[in-house]
C-alpha positions as CSV (number, residue, x, y, z in Angstrom):
1,M,229.1,87.9,-140.6
2,K,227.8,88.7,-144.0
3,K,226.4,85.1,-144.2
4,I,224.5,85.4,-140.9
5,R,223.1,88.7,-142.0
6,S,222.0,87.1,-145.2
7,I,220.2,84.3,-143.4
8,F,218.4,86.6,-141.0
9,G,217.7,88.9,-143.7
10,N,215.8,86.3,-145.6
11,I,213.6,85.6,-142.5
12,K,210.5,87.6,-142.4
13,Y,209.2,89.3,-139.3
14,K,206.5,86.7,-138.6
15,N,209.0,83.9,-138.7
16,I,210.9,85.5,-135.9
17,I,207.9,85.5,-133.7
18,F,207.3,81.8,-134.4
19,V,210.9,81.0,-133.4
20,L,210.6,82.9,-130.2
21,S,207.4,81.0,-129.3
22,L,209.2,77.7,-129.7
23,I,211.9,78.8,-127.3
24,L,209.3,79.9,-124.8
25,C,207.4,76.5,-124.9
26,A,210.6,74.6,-124.3
27,G,211.2,76.7,-121.2
28,V,207.7,76.1,-119.9
29,I,208.1,72.3,-120.4
30,S,211.4,72.3,-118.4
31,Y,209.8,74.2,-115.6
32,A,206.8,71.9,-115.4
33,A,209.1,68.9,-115.1
34,F,210.9,70.6,-112.2
35,A,207.7,71.6,-110.4
36,S,206.1,68.1,-110.4
37,D,208.6,67.2,-107.6
38,I,207.5,70.1,-105.5
39,Y,203.8,69.1,-106.0
40,N,204.4,65.6,-104.6
41,N,206.2,67.0,-101.6
42,K,203.2,69.2,-100.7
43,A,200.4,66.6,-100.5
44,V,199.3,68.1,-97.2
45,G,198.0,71.1,-99.0
46,V,195.8,69.0,-101.2
47,A,194.4,67.2,-98.2
48,D,193.6,70.5,-96.6
49,S,191.8,71.6,-99.7
50,N,189.6,68.4,-99.7
51,D,188.7,68.9,-96.1
52,T,187.4,72.4,-96.8
53,S,185.2,71.3,-99.7
54,S,183.7,68.4,-97.7
55,S,182.9,70.7,-94.8
56,E,181.1,72.9,-97.2
57,T,179.1,69.9,-98.6
58,M,178.1,68.8,-95.0
59,T,177.0,72.3,-94.3
60,W,174.5,72.0,-97.2
61,Y,173.2,68.7,-95.8
62,K,172.6,70.2,-92.4
63,A,170.0,72.3,-94.0
64,G,168.6,69.3,-95.8
65,P,165.7,67.2,-94.6
66,D,166.8,63.7,-95.3
67,A,168.8,61.9,-92.7
68,Y,169.5,59.0,-95.0
69,E,171.4,61.3,-97.5
70,L,173.3,62.7,-94.5
71,N,174.6,59.3,-93.5
72,S,175.5,58.4,-97.1
73,E,177.6,61.6,-97.3
74,I,179.4,60.8,-94.1
75,T,180.3,57.3,-95.4
76,S,181.5,58.7,-98.7
77,Y,183.6,61.3,-97.0
78,E,185.3,58.6,-94.7
79,K,186.2,56.5,-97.8
80,T,187.7,59.5,-99.6
81,S,189.7,60.5,-96.5
82,K,191.1,56.9,-96.2
83,T,192.1,56.9,-99.9
84,T,193.9,60.2,-99.6
85,V,195.8,58.9,-96.5
86,K,196.9,55.8,-98.4
87,K,198.2,57.9,-101.3
88,S,200.1,60.2,-99.1
89,S,201.6,57.4,-96.9
90,A,204.5,57.1,-99.3
91,S,205.8,60.2,-97.7
92,V,206.6,59.5,-94.0
93,S,207.3,63.1,-93.1
94,K,205.8,64.6,-90.0
95,K,203.7,66.9,-92.1
96,T,201.9,63.8,-93.7
97,V,201.2,62.2,-90.3
98,T,199.9,65.6,-89.0
99,A,197.7,65.9,-92.1
100,D,196.4,62.4,-91.5
101,K,195.5,63.3,-87.9
102,K,193.9,66.5,-89.1
103,Q,191.8,64.5,-91.6
104,K,190.7,62.0,-88.9
105,T,189.9,64.8,-86.5
106,S,188.1,66.6,-89.3
107,A,186.1,63.5,-90.2
108,S,185.4,62.8,-86.5
109,E,184.1,66.3,-86.1
110,V,182.0,66.1,-89.2
111,K,180.6,62.7,-88.0
112,T,179.9,64.2,-84.6
113,A,178.3,67.2,-86.1
114,A,176.3,64.9,-88.3
115,G,175.3,62.8,-85.3
116,K,174.2,65.9,-83.5
117,L,172.3,66.9,-86.5
118,Q,170.6,63.5,-86.7
119,V,169.7,63.6,-83.0
120,S,168.6,67.2,-83.4
121,K,166.4,66.1,-86.3
122,K,165.0,63.2,-84.4
123,T,164.4,65.3,-81.3
124,T,162.8,68.0,-83.4
125,A,160.7,65.4,-85.2
126,K,159.6,63.8,-81.9
127,T,158.9,67.3,-80.4
128,T,156.9,68.1,-83.6
129,V,155.0,64.8,-83.4
130,K,154.3,65.4,-79.7
131,K,153.1,68.9,-80.5
132,V,151.0,67.6,-83.3
133,K,149.6,64.8,-81.1
134,N,148.9,67.3,-78.3
135,T,147.3,69.7,-80.7
136,A,145.4,66.8,-82.2
137,K,144.3,65.7,-78.7
138,K,143.3,69.2,-77.8
139,T,141.4,69.5,-81.1
140,V,139.8,66.1,-80.6
141,S,139.1,66.9,-77.0
142,T,137.6,70.3,-77.9
143,T,135.6,68.7,-80.8
144,T,134.4,65.9,-78.4
145,V,133.4,68.4,-75.8
146,K,131.6,70.4,-78.4
147,K,129.9,67.3,-79.7
148,T,129.1,66.2,-76.2
149,K,127.6,69.6,-75.5
150,K,125.6,69.4,-78.7
151,K,124.5,65.9,-77.7
152,K,123.5,67.2,-74.3
153,K,121.7,70.1,-75.9
154,T,120.0,67.7,-78.3
155,K,119.0,65.4,-75.5
156,K,117.6,68.3,-73.6
157,A,115.8,69.5,-76.7
158,V,114.5,66.0,-77.3
159,S,113.5,65.7,-73.6
160,A,111.7,69.0,-73.8
161,V,109.9,67.9,-77.0
162,T,109.0,64.6,-75.4
163,T,107.7,66.4,-72.3
164,A,105.7,68.7,-74.4
165,T,104.3,65.9,-76.6
166,T,103.8,63.2,-74.0
167,K,100.2,63.9,-73.7
168,V,99.5,63.6,-77.4
169,T,101.7,60.6,-78.3
170,K,100.1,57.4,-79.4
171,A,99.0,55.2,-76.6
172,Y,100.6,51.8,-76.0
173,S,99.1,49.1,-78.3
174,P,99.4,45.6,-76.9
175,P,100.3,42.9,-79.4
176,K,97.4,40.6,-80.2
177,S,97.6,37.6,-77.9
178,V,97.0,34.0,-78.8
179,S,93.4,32.9,-78.1
180,K,92.9,29.8,-76.0
181,T,90.1,27.4,-75.0
182,Y,88.9,27.4,-71.4
183,K,87.0,25.1,-69.1
184,T,83.8,26.6,-67.5
185,R,81.7,25.8,-64.5
186,D,78.1,26.4,-63.3
187,I,77.7,29.6,-61.1
188,S,73.9,29.3,-60.6
189,D,74.4,28.2,-57.0
190,E,76.1,31.6,-56.2
191,T,74.0,34.6,-55.0
192,Y,74.8,38.3,-55.8
193,K,73.2,41.6,-55.1
194,I,73.7,44.7,-57.2
195,K,72.3,48.2,-57.5
196,C,70.7,49.0,-60.8
197,I,72.2,52.2,-62.2
198,S,69.1,53.1,-64.2
199,N,66.5,53.1,-61.4
200,G,68.6,52.8,-58.3
201,K,66.8,49.6,-57.2
202,K,68.7,46.7,-55.7
203,I,68.5,43.4,-57.5
204,K,69.3,40.0,-55.9
205,S,69.5,36.8,-57.8
206,D,71.7,33.7,-58.6
207,G,75.0,34.1,-60.3
208,F,74.0,33.1,-63.8
209,D,70.8,35.1,-63.9
210,I,72.3,38.2,-62.5
211,L,75.2,38.0,-65.0
212,C,72.8,37.7,-67.9
213,Q,70.8,40.7,-66.7
214,I,74.0,42.8,-66.4
215,V,75.2,41.8,-69.9
216,N,71.7,42.5,-71.3
217,G,71.6,45.9,-69.5
218,E,75.1,47.0,-70.5
219,I,75.3,46.0,-74.2
220,G,72.3,43.8,-75.1
221,S,72.3,40.6,-77.2
222,S,72.7,41.9,-80.8
223,W,76.4,42.6,-80.7
224,N,79.3,40.4,-81.9
225,E,79.4,37.2,-79.9
226,E,83.0,37.7,-78.9
227,A,82.3,41.2,-77.5
228,I,79.4,39.7,-75.5
229,K,81.7,37.0,-74.1
230,A,84.2,39.7,-73.1
231,Q,81.5,41.7,-71.4
232,A,80.3,38.6,-69.5
233,V,83.8,37.7,-68.2
234,A,84.5,41.3,-67.2
235,A,81.2,41.7,-65.4
236,Y,81.5,38.4,-63.5
237,T,85.1,39.3,-62.5
238,Y,83.8,42.7,-61.2
239,L,81.1,40.9,-59.2
240,R,83.7,38.6,-57.6
241,Y,86.1,41.6,-56.9
242,C,83.3,43.6,-55.2
243,R,82.3,40.6,-53.1
244,E,85.9,40.3,-51.9
245,K,86.0,44.0,-51.0
246,S,82.4,43.9,-49.5
247,I,81.2,46.5,-52.0
248,T,77.7,46.6,-53.6
249,P,78.4,46.9,-57.4
250,V,76.4,49.6,-59.3
251,L,75.7,48.3,-62.8
252,A,73.1,48.4,-65.6
253,A,70.8,45.4,-65.5
254,K,67.8,44.4,-67.6
255,S,65.7,41.3,-67.3
256,G,64.1,39.5,-70.2
257,Y,67.3,38.5,-72.0
258,D,67.0,36.2,-75.0
259,S,68.3,32.7,-75.6
260,R,71.2,33.9,-77.8
261,L,72.6,36.0,-74.9
262,E,72.0,33.1,-72.5
263,R,73.9,30.7,-74.7
264,I,76.8,33.1,-75.1
265,V,77.1,33.8,-71.4
266,K,76.9,30.1,-70.7
267,S,80.0,29.5,-72.9
268,V,82.2,31.6,-70.6
269,E,80.5,30.9,-67.3
270,G,82.8,31.0,-64.3
271,L,85.8,32.6,-66.1
272,T,87.5,35.6,-64.6
273,C,90.4,38.0,-65.2
274,T,93.3,37.8,-62.7
275,Y,96.5,39.6,-62.1
276,N,99.3,37.9,-60.1
277,G,96.7,35.3,-59.1
278,E,94.2,37.8,-57.7
279,M,90.8,39.1,-59.0
280,I,91.1,42.4,-60.8
281,D,88.9,45.5,-60.5
282,A,87.5,44.9,-64.0
283,V,85.9,48.3,-64.6
284,F,84.6,49.2,-68.1
285,C,83.1,52.1,-69.9
286,A,80.9,52.7,-73.0
287,S,83.8,54.0,-75.1
288,T,87.2,55.7,-74.9
289,A,88.8,58.7,-76.6
290,G,91.1,56.8,-79.0
291,C,92.7,55.2,-76.0
292,S,91.8,54.2,-72.5
293,A,92.8,56.3,-69.5
294,D,95.1,55.5,-66.6
295,A,93.2,54.7,-63.4
296,L,95.8,56.7,-61.6
297,N,94.8,59.9,-63.5
298,V,91.1,59.4,-62.9
299,W,90.7,58.0,-59.4
300,G,94.3,57.7,-58.0
301,G,95.9,54.5,-57.0
302,N,98.3,52.5,-59.1
303,Y,96.6,49.6,-60.9
304,P,99.2,48.0,-63.3
305,Y,96.4,46.4,-65.3
306,L,94.4,49.6,-65.6
307,R,96.9,51.5,-67.8
308,S,96.2,53.5,-70.9
309,V,96.1,51.4,-74.1
310,D,95.2,52.2,-77.7
311,S,91.6,51.8,-78.8
312,K,92.3,52.2,-82.5
313,Y,88.8,51.9,-84.0
314,D,87.2,54.7,-81.9
315,E,87.8,57.6,-84.2
316,A,86.5,55.9,-87.3
317,Y,83.6,53.9,-85.9
318,D,82.6,54.9,-82.3
319,P,79.4,57.0,-82.4
320,N,80.5,58.8,-79.3
321,Y,83.7,60.1,-80.8
322,G,83.5,63.8,-81.6
323,V,80.1,64.6,-80.3
324,T,79.3,68.3,-79.8
325,K,77.2,70.0,-77.2
326,T,76.4,73.7,-77.4
327,M,75.6,75.8,-74.3
328,S,74.7,79.5,-74.1
329,K,76.9,81.9,-72.2
330,A,74.0,82.4,-69.8
331,E,73.8,78.7,-69.0
332,V,77.5,78.4,-68.5
333,K,77.6,81.6,-66.3
334,K,74.8,80.3,-64.1
335,I,76.6,77.0,-63.6
336,L,80.1,78.5,-62.9
337,E,78.9,81.2,-60.6
338,K,77.5,78.4,-58.4
339,K,81.1,77.6,-57.7
340,G,81.5,81.1,-56.1
341,V,83.3,82.7,-59.1
342,K,82.6,86.3,-60.2
343,L,83.1,86.0,-63.9
344,S,84.7,88.8,-66.0
345,T,83.4,90.1,-69.4
346,K,86.1,88.0,-71.3
347,K,84.0,84.9,-72.1
348,K,86.9,83.1,-73.7
349,N,88.6,83.0,-70.3
350,W,85.7,81.5,-68.5
351,I,86.7,77.9,-69.4
352,K,90.3,77.2,-70.4
353,V,91.8,73.7,-70.6
354,T,95.3,74.0,-68.9
355,S,96.4,70.3,-68.9
356,N,95.6,66.9,-70.5
357,Y,96.5,63.3,-69.8
358,N,96.4,60.2,-72.0
359,G,95.7,62.2,-75.1
360,K,92.5,64.1,-75.1
361,Y,91.5,63.6,-71.4
362,V,91.3,66.9,-69.6
363,G,93.3,67.2,-66.4
364,N,92.7,70.8,-65.2
365,V,90.6,73.7,-66.3
366,S,91.0,77.3,-65.4
367,I,87.8,79.1,-64.6
368,D,88.4,82.8,-65.6
369,G,91.9,82.6,-64.1
370,Q,90.4,82.4,-60.6
371,V,89.6,78.8,-59.9
372,T,91.0,75.5,-61.1
373,L,88.6,72.5,-61.6
374,T,89.3,69.0,-63.0
375,G,88.1,67.8,-66.3
376,T,85.9,65.3,-64.5
377,E,84.3,68.2,-62.5
378,I,83.6,70.1,-65.7
379,R,82.2,66.9,-67.3
380,S,79.8,66.6,-64.3
381,L,78.8,70.3,-64.2
382,M,78.1,70.6,-67.9
383,E,76.7,67.0,-68.2
384,L,79.2,66.0,-70.9
385,K,79.6,62.4,-72.1
386,S,83.3,62.3,-71.3
387,A,86.1,64.2,-69.5
388,A,88.0,64.0,-72.9
389,F,86.8,67.3,-74.5
390,T,87.7,70.6,-76.1
391,V,85.8,73.8,-75.7
392,K,85.6,77.1,-77.6
393,Y,83.5,80.2,-77.4
394,S,81.7,81.6,-80.5
395,D,78.8,83.9,-81.1
396,G,77.5,83.9,-77.5
397,N,77.8,80.1,-77.1
398,F,80.2,77.6,-75.6
399,I,80.8,74.6,-77.9
400,F,82.0,71.4,-76.2
401,T,83.3,68.5,-78.3
402,T,83.6,65.2,-76.4
403,Y,85.4,62.0,-77.3
404,G,84.2,58.7,-75.9
405,Y,81.5,58.0,-73.3
406,G,82.2,57.4,-69.6
407,H,85.3,57.5,-67.4
408,G,87.6,55.9,-70.0
409,V,89.2,53.4,-67.7
410,G,89.5,49.7,-68.4
411,M,87.6,47.9,-71.2
412,S,85.7,49.9,-73.8
413,Q,82.4,48.3,-74.6
414,W,82.3,49.9,-78.1
415,G,86.0,49.1,-78.4
416,A,85.3,45.4,-77.6
417,Q,82.6,45.3,-80.3
418,L,84.9,47.0,-82.9
419,Y,87.9,44.8,-82.1
420,A,85.7,41.7,-82.5
421,S,83.9,42.8,-85.7
422,K,86.7,44.8,-87.4
423,G,89.8,43.2,-85.9
424,G,88.7,39.6,-85.6
425,Y,89.6,39.4,-81.9
426,K,88.3,36.6,-79.7
427,F,87.0,37.5,-76.2
428,D,90.2,36.6,-74.4
429,Q,92.2,38.7,-76.8
430,I,89.9,41.7,-76.2
431,L,90.3,41.3,-72.4
432,K,94.0,41.0,-72.6
433,H,94.2,44.1,-74.8
434,Y,92.3,46.4,-72.4
435,Y,93.5,44.9,-69.1
436,R,97.3,44.8,-69.3
437,G,99.2,41.7,-68.1
438,I,96.1,39.7,-67.0
439,K,95.3,36.0,-67.3
440,I,92.0,34.3,-68.0
441,T,91.3,31.8,-65.2
442,L,88.5,29.6,-64.1
443,S,87.3,30.9,-60.7
444,Q,87.0,28.8,-57.6
445,E,83.5,28.0,-56.2
446,I,82.3,30.2,-53.5
447,N,81.5,28.4,-50.2
């Protein structure tokens, strides 16, 4: 007893604690060895624990956007479940079988849930796409409608502008045709009768002589040779047309023509202008207002060959372009009151142009807001050179500015001269320019 006490007496306090710790560790190790058996017998509890964590993972993926990741997670889960079942198959207890069934059921439920999620995602995606497409269609449709409306508005606006500017747009300019050579024939055995515009006398003579007198009276012999040829063909065509219609032509005529004129007329003797095989009404005038006028607007009647065309040299070279005539208010008042109009004190309202055609040609004129007259009537009343005019009142006078000379229909004589001298046109090119769609043909002899 004394020995024991001596042993323990030599052990310090800290050593006692160390010994007690060793004893405690030995006990824990023994308990752990005993508990390992229990752990193996309760594999079902581990399986249940795995099922719960997987379910939580799948719940996270339901909120995720990627279906591919969802399918990968399902595959991984199935592999894990099968491995767990294999490990627990050593125990054939009912609990293990039950756990396996529970795992399969759980996996099936997860798969089903995942499938539903995938379908839901696809459905949602399709619905979203449809909505987007529908929205896009509506947007496109609305945009298209708006654009269409804008186009319609634009078209209307363009139409309105076109309507407003039709009268001032540039006239049609026929392309320069190819000049040809033509056969001629003697027309001296034909007889014609005309009324001379200068003295009102009737002149009767053979075809060649009367044609030379007309050319001499209309333009003389000093102009460009091609212009004289064009005048000769137009004049002879007009003679033939009037004969067919039993009309006595009223033309300028002058005897005593020279040899130059005679030679030039001889070079185109017998040639005429035809349209669809018929002789045309080959009217002509001294000059035009930058373009010729439609016969329809001047006399009525639709002549396809007497349509407005450009006469591009008029403004620069025609001496009849931009001519002014000044008349006092007393003169104008006297003339207008003969039309039965009681004029007001507002002189600027006495003559107002209300419409034009083919550029500068005047269609209608308002006389003090009471009577409407045509441009042709005003031309006649005021003895103007042309129905293409402008008018203004200033300091007690009416100032008329006219453009061109004559009715403006058909060939311009000054235009023919300018196209020949400035443009290098031959006679047939001049005629085809002013008479649209015609042919130059050798006329048949008159029986």
